[in-house]
C-alpha positions as CSV (number, residue, x, y, z in Angstrom):
1,M,0.0,0.0,0.0
2,R,0.9,3.5,-0.5
3,M,-0.5,6.3,1.7
4,T,-0.5,10.0,0.6
5,V,-1.5,12.4,3.2
6,E,-1.7,16.2,2.9
7,Y,-1.3,18.3,6.0
8,E,0.3,21.7,6.9
9,V,3.8,22.0,8.7
10,E,5.7,25.1,9.9
11,V,9.1,25.6,8.1
12,P,11.4,28.6,8.1
13,A,10.0,31.4,5.8
14,A,13.2,31.4,3.7
15,W,12.9,27.7,2.9
16,G,11.7,27.0,-0.7
17,K,10.4,23.6,-2.1
18,E,13.8,22.1,-2.7
19,Q,14.9,22.8,0.9
20,I,11.6,21.5,2.5
21,E,11.8,18.4,0.4
22,F,15.5,17.9,1.1
23,H,15.0,18.3,4.7
24,R,12.2,15.5,4.7
25,N,13.9,13.2,2.3
26,A,17.5,13.3,2.6
27,S,18.5,15.1,5.8
28,S,18.8,13.3,9.3
29,W,15.1,14.1,9.8
30,C,13.3,10.8,10.5
31,A,10.1,10.0,8.8
32,N,8.9,8.6,12.3
33,N,8.6,12.2,13.4
34,A,5.7,12.5,10.9
35,I,3.6,10.3,13.3
36,S,3.7,12.8,16.1
37,E,3.0,15.7,13.4
38,L,-0.1,13.8,12.2
39,E,-1.4,13.2,15.5
40,E,-1.1,16.8,16.6
41,Y,-2.4,18.1,13.3
42,F,-5.6,15.8,13.3
43,D,-6.2,16.3,17.1
44,D,-7.6,19.7,16.1
45,E,-11.4,19.8,16.5
46,A,-11.7,21.2,13.0
47,R,-9.5,18.3,11.5
48,E,-10.5,15.1,13.6
49,C,-10.4,12.8,10.7
50,M,-7.8,12.0,8.1
51,C,-10.0,10.7,5.5
52,G,-10.3,14.0,3.4
53,S,-6.6,14.4,3.5
54,S,-5.6,10.8,2.7
55,E,-5.5,8.7,-0.3
56,F,-4.5,4.9,-0.4
57,D,-3.1,3.1,-3.6
58,Y,-2.7,-0.6,-3.9
59,L,0.7,-1.4,-5.3
60,G,0.4,-5.0,-6.0
61,G,2.1,-7.9,-4.1
62,D,5.0,-10.3,-4.6
63,T,3.2,-13.0,-2.8
64,P,0.3,-15.1,-4.0
65,P,-3.0,-14.4,-2.1
66,Y,-3.6,-16.4,1.0
67,L,-7.3,-16.2,1.4
68,H,-9.6,-18.2,-0.3
69,E,-13.4,-17.8,-0.4
């Protein structure tokens, strides 16, 4: 699965797209930090649910299905 989530974060005003993406993808920032960001962002009463900000994509699998109906 791939989950894409859109949410707002605060970054220095001088940072552009490249610096923001570098910070999140190639620096020492750990993606695990996003979990606490998401909890805090969606804990707001105006945004209690992630459904309107999330999308899931099935990427296929390398193993055969294991459920038979």
